C-alpha positions as CSV (number, residue, x, y, z in Angstrom):
1,M,31.6,-24.6,-7.8
2,L,31.4,-20.9,-7.9
3,V,28.2,-19.2,-8.0
4,S,27.6,-16.6,-10.7
5,N,26.7,-12.9,-9.6
6,S,23.3,-13.3,-11.6
7,S,22.5,-16.2,-9.5
8,R,23.1,-14.5,-6.4
9,Q,21.4,-11.7,-7.5
10,H,18.3,-13.8,-8.3
11,F,18.6,-15.9,-4.7
12,R,18.4,-12.3,-3.1
13,K,15.5,-11.2,-5.1
14,L,13.5,-14.4,-4.4
15,I,14.5,-14.1,-0.6
16,M,13.2,-10.5,-0.5
17,G,10.4,-11.3,-2.7
18,L,9.3,-14.2,0.0
19,W,10.0,-11.9,3.1
20,L,7.8,-8.9,1.6
21,A,5.0,-11.5,0.7
22,F,5.3,-12.7,4.6
23,L,4.9,-9.1,5.8
24,S,2.5,-7.7,3.6
25,L,0.1,-10.9,4.1
26,S,0.4,-10.9,7.7
27,V,-1.0,-7.2,8.0
28,P,-4.5,-8.2,6.7
29,A,-4.2,-11.8,8.4
30,L,-3.6,-10.1,11.8
31,I,-6.2,-7.5,10.9
32,V,-8.7,-10.1,10.5
33,Y,-8.2,-11.8,13.9
34,W,-7.8,-8.1,15.5
35,A,-11.2,-7.4,14.1
36,S,-13.0,-10.8,14.9
37,A,-11.8,-11.0,18.6
38,K,-14.3,-10.2,21.2
39,D,-11.6,-9.4,23.8
40,I,-10.2,-6.5,21.4
41,L,-13.3,-5.0,20.0
42,L,-15.7,-5.7,22.6
43,N,-19.3,-6.1,21.4
44,H,-18.3,-5.1,18.0
45,A,-16.2,-8.0,16.8
46,G,-16.7,-9.5,13.2
47,F,-17.8,-8.2,10.1
48,S,-21.0,-6.8,8.6
49,L,-22.3,-5.1,5.2
50,S,-25.2,-3.1,7.1
51,F,-25.6,0.2,8.6
52,L,-29.1,-0.6,10.0
53,T,-27.9,-0.7,13.9
54,E,-25.3,0.7,15.8
55,D,-23.6,-2.8,16.0
56,E,-23.9,-3.3,12.5
57,M,-22.4,-0.2,11.8
58,W,-19.3,-0.7,13.9
59,R,-18.8,-4.2,12.4
60,T,-18.9,-2.8,8.8
61,L,-16.3,0.1,9.8
62,N,-13.9,-3.3,10.7
63,W,-13.6,-3.4,6.9
64,H,-12.0,-0.1,6.7
65,P,-8.7,-1.2,8.1
66,L,-8.8,-4.5,6.2
67,L,-9.4,-3.2,2.8
68,M,-6.6,-0.5,3.4
69,S,-4.1,-2.9,4.5
70,L,-5.0,-5.0,1.5
71,A,-4.3,-1.7,-0.7
72,F,-1.3,-0.4,0.6
73,S,0.2,-3.4,2.3
74,V,-0.3,-6.0,0.0
75,F,-1.3,-4.6,-3.5
76,G,0.8,-1.5,-3.3
77,T,4.0,-3.1,-1.7
78,S,3.5,-5.7,-4.7
79,A,3.1,-3.1,-7.2
80,I,6.1,-0.7,-6.3
81,T,8.6,-3.7,-5.9
82,S,7.1,-5.5,-9.2
83,Y,10.0,-3.8,-11.5
84,K,12.8,-5.1,-9.2
85,L,11.8,-8.8,-8.4
86,I,10.1,-10.1,-11.6
87,S,12.1,-10.6,-15.1
88,Y,9.1,-10.7,-17.3
89,S,9.4,-8.0,-20.3
90,T,8.7,-4.5,-19.9
91,F,5.5,-4.2,-21.4
92,A,4.4,-7.4,-18.9
93,K,6.2,-5.6,-15.8
94,K,4.2,-2.3,-16.6
95,I,0.8,-4.1,-17.1
96,I,1.3,-6.0,-13.8
97,H,2.6,-2.7,-12.0
98,G,-0.5,-0.8,-13.1
99,F,-2.9,-3.6,-12.4
100,L,-1.7,-4.0,-8.9
101,H,-2.0,-0.1,-8.4
102,F,-5.5,-0.1,-9.9
103,L,-6.4,-2.9,-7.4
104,A,-4.8,-0.8,-4.5
105,L,-6.9,2.1,-5.6
106,S,-9.9,0.1,-5.9
107,C,-9.7,-1.2,-2.2
108,A,-8.6,2.4,-0.9
109,S,-11.5,4.0,-2.3
110,L,-14.0,1.2,-1.0
111,G,-12.3,1.6,2.3
112,F,-12.7,5.5,2.0
113,Y,-16.1,5.2,1.4
114,I,-17.0,2.8,4.2
115,V,-15.5,4.8,6.8
116,L,-17.3,7.9,5.3
117,R,-20.7,6.3,5.2
118,F,-19.9,5.4,8.8
119,K,-19.3,9.0,9.7
120,N,-22.7,10.1,8.4
121,E,-25.0,7.0,9.5
122,S,-23.3,7.7,13.1
123,K,-23.4,11.4,13.0
124,N,-19.9,11.3,14.3
125,D,-17.5,14.2,13.4
126,Q,-15.3,13.9,10.2
127,F,-12.2,15.1,9.1
128,Y,-10.5,16.3,12.5
129,S,-7.8,13.7,13.0
130,L,-4.3,13.5,11.8
131,H,-5.3,10.1,10.0
132,S,-8.3,11.6,8.3
133,Y,-5.9,14.3,6.9
134,F,-3.3,12.0,5.8
135,G,-5.8,9.6,4.3
136,I,-7.3,12.1,2.1
137,F,-4.0,13.4,1.1
138,V,-2.6,9.7,0.1
139,L,-5.7,8.9,-1.6
140,V,-5.8,12.1,-4.0
141,C,-2.1,12.1,-4.6
142,Y,-2.1,8.4,-4.8
143,T,-4.7,8.5,-7.6
144,A,-3.0,11.7,-9.6
145,N,0.3,9.8,-9.6
146,F,-1.2,6.7,-11.1
147,L,-2.7,8.7,-13.7
148,I,0.2,10.3,-14.4
149,G,1.6,7.0,-15.1
150,F,-1.0,5.7,-17.1
151,V,-0.7,8.7,-19.3
152,S,3.0,8.0,-19.7
153,F,2.6,4.6,-20.5
154,I,-0.6,5.0,-22.8
155,L,-0.2,8.2,-24.4
156,L,3.4,9.0,-24.6
157,Q,4.8,5.8,-25.1
158,H,2.5,4.4,-27.7
159,C,1.4,7.7,-29.4
160,C,4.6,9.1,-30.0
161,E,7.1,6.7,-29.4
162,N,9.6,7.6,-32.0
163,S,9.7,11.3,-31.2
164,S,13.2,12.0,-29.3
165,R,11.5,15.0,-27.7
166,N,8.6,12.6,-26.3
167,Q,11.6,10.3,-25.0
168,S,13.0,13.1,-22.9
169,F,9.8,14.6,-21.6
170,R,8.7,10.8,-20.7
171,A,12.2,10.2,-19.0
172,W,11.4,13.5,-16.8
173,I,7.7,12.2,-16.2
174,V,9.0,8.7,-15.2
175,T,11.5,10.1,-12.9
176,L,8.8,12.2,-11.2
177,H,6.5,9.3,-11.0
178,R,9.0,7.5,-9.3
179,F,9.9,9.7,-6.6
180,F,6.4,10.5,-5.9
181,G,5.1,7.1,-6.1
182,V,7.8,6.0,-3.4
183,S,6.9,9.2,-1.3
184,F,3.0,8.7,-1.4
185,Y,3.5,4.8,-0.8
186,A,5.5,5.7,2.5
187,A,3.0,8.3,3.4
188,S,0.5,5.7,3.0
189,I,2.1,3.4,5.7
190,V,2.6,6.4,8.2
191,T,-1.2,6.8,7.3
192,A,-1.8,3.1,8.4
193,I,0.2,3.5,11.7
194,T,-1.8,6.9,12.6
195,G,-4.9,4.6,12.1
196,F,-3.6,2.3,14.9
197,L,-3.3,4.9,17.0
198,D,-6.8,6.4,16.7
199,R,-8.3,3.0,17.3
200,Q,-6.0,2.7,20.7
201,S,-7.6,6.0,21.6
202,L,-11.0,5.1,20.7
203,L,-10.6,2.0,22.9
204,K,-8.9,3.9,25.6
205,L,-12.3,6.2,25.6
206,M,-14.8,3.7,25.2
207,A,-13.2,0.9,27.9
208,P,-10.9,2.4,30.2
209,E,-10.8,-0.5,32.1
210,I,-8.9,-2.7,29.7
211,S,-5.3,-2.5,30.6
212,V,-2.7,-0.9,28.2
213,Y,-0.8,-4.1,28.2
214,S,-3.7,-6.0,27.0
215,S,-3.9,-8.1,23.7
216,A,-5.8,-5.3,22.3
217,Y,-2.9,-2.6,22.6
218,V,-0.1,-5.2,22.1
219,L,-1.6,-6.4,18.8
220,T,-2.1,-2.8,17.5
221,N,1.4,-2.0,18.2
222,M,2.5,-5.0,16.4
223,L,0.5,-3.8,13.3
224,G,2.5,-0.7,13.5
225,L,5.5,-2.0,13.7
226,M,5.1,-4.5,11.0
227,N,4.3,-1.7,8.8
228,V,7.5,-0.1,9.5
229,F,9.3,-3.4,8.6
230,I,7.4,-3.5,5.4
231,I,8.5,0.2,4.2
232,A,12.1,-0.6,5.4
233,S,12.2,-3.6,3.2
234,V,10.7,-2.0,0.1
235,L,13.2,0.8,0.3
236,F,15.8,-1.7,0.7
237,A,14.5,-3.7,-2.3
238,L,14.2,-0.4,-4.5
239,Y,17.5,1.0,-3.9
240,Y,20.1,-1.9,-3.1
241,L,18.7,-4.6,-5.5
242,K,19.7,-4.2,-9.1
243,R,16.5,-4.5,-11.4
244,P,16.4,-7.2,-13.8
245,L,16.7,-6.2,-17.6
246,A,15.0,-7.3,-20.7
247,E,15.5,-6.8,-24.1
248,D,13.1,-4.3,-24.7
249,D,13.8,-2.3,-21.4
250,Y,13.3,1.3,-21.6
251,S,16.6,2.0,-19.9
252,L,18.1,0.7,-23.1
253,I,16.7,4.2,-24.8
254,V,16.8,6.6,-21.9
255,K,19.7,6.7,-19.7
256,N,19.9,6.7,-15.7
257,E,16.2,5.1,-15.8
258,D,17.4,2.6,-13.3
259,W,16.8,3.2,-9.7
């Protein structure tokens, strides 16, 4: 029996969704193991919510990579692929897309606050590394792009929906929103990788006796590779999978809206 193109397309999207879910959830799971293993983080393994002692400060800092991985590897990945992998109405997809990005920004903001508080409490230097520069750039630009998408969805579509000039302007905004959205998402993955490199450098400084072939280094390298697999899989999903259409899809109004 012949299988229709639609069925094959749905099967591809199912496989891609499961693959992305496995990759994106594996990153925070590995970070929990990485942050909890005494042979990796020495005397600062585990999590804390206090800055009273040096040990508690370091264990509170362990929330930073976990929150950032939840922000971009999990919520960011889900948000940016939501239009490609789900088949609800356009309105529902936009709500899901926006809500997931909101969760990503919430986790990223909390993660940024934790590392900023750690630097202040421990009297360490701030904003000197490539990771910190990338982090601030991504957080600011990601927030700006989220607000642009929100304005486009709420104000332009629902306040001036019948205006042909508004439709043309909104199509231009949507194009920019998508381009910068993918760019800043990719930059967030690069930022995560530079963060893992920073951790390796810190470990080398604090415990030079640990072999570079130990589990501490291998696991960090694995986390970096998994982030590379995530961004490669997301780009494949965005550019090679057809987007499921709904009757009220905006692409029926504005041409060339689909990827």
